Residue, then its C-alpha position, 0 to 999 in steps of 0.5 A: m413267652a419266657i419267664s424273667v425274674t427280677s429282684i425288688g430287694t430284701v429288708a430285715d427288722t432283726v431287732g423287732t420293732g413296730a407293727t409294720l416293715a416297708l420294703a422300698v422299691p428301687g429306682g427302676g420301679v416295677p412295671a405294670g402287668v407283672l407278677i409280684f412275689v413276696g416271701i416273708g419270715e416272722g420270728n414269733n414265739s407264739g406260732f402262726s395264727t392270722g399271719c401277715s398281710v401285704t400292701d403297697d403304695a399302688g394299691n395292688v392286692y396281695t394274696a397269701i399262698d401258703h405258710a409254714v412253721c420254720n422251726n421248733t421256736s414257732d417262727f414262720g414263713q409266709t408267701f404272697y403274690a399280686k397278679n397283673v399289678s399296677a406299676l410301682t415307681g422307685g421309692q414307693n414301698i411294699t409293706v408287710t404288717k406283722q402278725t404280732s407287733g414287735d416281732r422280728l421280720w424279714i421280707s424279700a420280693i421279686y417280680a416276674t414277666g411272662v407269667d399268666p396275668s390272670a392265673p399265675l399259680d399252677t393249681a394242678v399241684t400241691a406241695n407243702a412242707v409238713g412239721f419240720s420236713t425240708t423235703p415237700s412232695v407233690t401230693s396230688g395232680t400233675p404239673t401243667q408246666g415242665g421244669 
């Protein structure tokens, strides 16, 4: 089955207010059984410690994939996924709780169909940017899926 990706949207708190930021799901909603991927960036001068957390109005469980410090001011990016989700209807929210209340925060989310509903991540390989590297490299394993 081919994988198809659909944007849920992007929202930003560029001023840095409050402890959470919500991304409203658009009118078409998110169908049940898909994979939701959430990427966040938090402007934080103290660096990554506990990171953010993600919830949604349908009660789906979001798992952190990885994080990285993005620049020398300790801003960080973090990624999450929720697999085989319960449907979200238009107007429901995906909500990120900030590591530090009052920080700037950016959220982007997509959903994908055609992804293995029980094991969506290819754990045979690892690739992490280290320090301020912009070119991660595969450090172990062989990808199980081409491309």
